LUMLUMVO-479570 format. One record per residue (C-alpha): x, y, z. Coordinates in steps of 0.5 Angstrom, whole numbers, plus 500, padded with zeros to 3 digits. Layout:
x=X&y=Y&z=Z
...
END
This chain:
x=430&y=523&z=488
x=436&y=526&z=491
x=435&y=520&z=496
x=436&y=515&z=491
x=443&y=518&z=489
x=445&y=518&z=497
x=443&y=511&z=497
x=447&y=509&z=491
x=453&y=513&z=494
x=453&y=510&z=500
x=452&y=503&z=497
x=458&y=504&z=493
x=462&y=506&z=499
x=460&y=500&z=503
x=461&y=495&z=497
x=468&y=499&z=496
x=470&y=498&z=504
x=468&y=491&z=504
x=472&y=489&z=497
x=478&y=493&z=500
x=477&y=489&z=507
x=476&y=482&z=503
x=482&y=484&z=498
x=487&y=485&z=504
x=485&y=479&z=508
x=486&y=475&z=502
x=493&y=478&z=501
x=495&y=477&z=508
x=492&y=470&z=508
x=496&y=468&z=502
x=502&y=471&z=505
x=502&y=467&z=511
x=501&y=461&z=507
x=507&y=463&z=503
x=511&y=462&z=510
x=507&y=456&z=512
x=510&y=449&z=511
x=507&y=444&z=506
x=506&y=444&z=499
x=499&y=445&z=499
x=500&y=452&z=503
x=505&y=454&z=498
x=501&y=453&z=492
x=495&y=456&z=495
x=499&y=462&z=498
x=502&y=463&z=491
x=495&y=463&z=488
x=492&y=468&z=493
x=498&y=473&z=492
x=497&y=472&z=485
x=490&y=474&z=484
x=490&y=480&z=489
x=496&y=482&z=485
x=492&y=482&z=478
x=486&y=485&z=482
x=491&y=491&z=484
x=494&y=492&z=478
x=487&y=492&z=474
x=484&y=497&z=479
x=491&y=501&z=481
x=488&y=508&z=478
x=482&y=508&z=483
x=486&y=506&z=489
x=493&y=510&z=488
x=490&y=516&z=491
x=488&y=512&z=497
x=495&y=509&z=498
x=498&y=517&z=499
x=492&y=518&z=504
x=494&y=511&z=508
x=501&y=514&z=508
x=499&y=520&z=511
x=495&y=517&z=516
x=501&y=512&z=518
x=505&y=518&z=519
x=501&y=522&z=523
x=499&y=516&z=528
x=507&y=514&z=528
x=508&y=521&z=531
x=503&y=521&z=536
x=505&y=515&z=538
x=512&y=517&z=539
x=510&y=523&z=543
x=506&y=519&z=547
x=511&y=513&z=548
x=505&y=508&z=547
x=501&y=505&z=542
x=494&y=508&z=541
x=491&y=501&z=540
x=487&y=498&z=546
x=491&y=495&z=550
x=496&y=500&z=549
x=503&y=498&z=549
x=510&y=501&z=551
x=515&y=501&z=545
x=521&y=505&z=544
x=520&y=512&z=541
x=526&y=510&z=536
x=521&y=505&z=533
x=516&y=510&z=532
x=520&y=515&z=529
x=523&y=510&z=524
x=516&y=509&z=522
x=514&y=516&z=522
x=520&y=518&z=517
x=519&y=512&z=513
x=511&y=513&z=512
x=513&y=521&z=511
x=518&y=519&z=505
x=512&y=514&z=502
x=507&y=520&z=502
x=512&y=524&z=499
x=514&y=519&z=493
x=506&y=517&z=492
x=503&y=525&z=493
x=503&y=525&z=485
x=498&y=520&z=485
x=493&y=524&z=488
x=492&y=528&z=481
x=495&y=524&z=476
x=494&y=517&z=473
x=499&y=512&z=474
x=503&y=509&z=468
x=504&y=501&z=468
x=511&y=502&z=471
x=508&y=506&z=477
x=502&y=501&z=477
x=507&y=495&z=478
x=511&y=499&z=483
x=505&y=501&z=487
x=502&y=494&z=487
x=509&y=492&z=490
x=509&y=497&z=495
x=502&y=495&z=497
x=504&y=488&z=498
x=511&y=490&z=501
x=507&y=494&z=506
x=502&y=489&z=508
x=508&y=484&z=509
x=511&y=488&z=513
x=505&y=488&z=518
x=506&y=480&z=518
x=514&y=480&z=519
x=518&y=480&z=525
x=523&y=485&z=521
x=518&y=490&z=519
x=523&y=496&z=517
x=526&y=491&z=512
x=520&y=490&z=508
x=517&y=497&z=509
x=524&y=500&z=506
x=523&y=495&z=500
x=516&y=499&z=499
x=520&y=506&z=499
x=525&y=503&z=494
x=519&y=501&z=489
x=516&y=508&z=490
x=523&y=511&z=489
x=524&y=507&z=483
x=518&y=510&z=479
x=519&y=517&z=482
x=526&y=517&z=479
x=524&y=514&z=473
x=519&y=520&z=472
x=524&y=525&z=474
x=529&y=522&z=468
x=523&y=523&z=463
x=521&y=529&z=465
x=528&y=532&z=464
x=528&y=529&z=457
x=533&y=524&z=459
x=529&y=518&z=456
x=525&y=520&z=450
x=520&y=514&z=450
x=516&y=514&z=456
x=513&y=508&z=459
x=506&y=507&z=456
x=499&y=505&z=460
x=497&y=498&z=460
END
């Protein structure tokens, strides 16, 4: 019956991947609709982003460690692309090495700030900051000013990291509770 456990594990992985793709797709669509003209698109966009935000808040303890992994992967990709001077996508596009250096640096800082979520469950402040960081990161992929929005993600991660540092050193006797 070991094959049954393998089938369940594979099915769980497949459903998780499909769910992730659907969730990010709905978030991207909602963010695009927020910028689209017309009242119907704005209301629908707000609704889609709100639903994804609630879903992300409810499941943050499952995906927080994967956010760290995504930051690490982005850092490695940006370093490789900076060394090559071209994107590693198909078709390959030449881009300034300074852009790749910015992306690698910001992603490395995000990985550093999100490292603790590999082994620790995020509290409610961490959850809100992580969800905000995910939304800002996704929006940076859609924006014509990506560094501005990815900096918002770094700021949010920095806020929860700073707060955790203050509570660890006894500056605030009331730690943030979980949801």
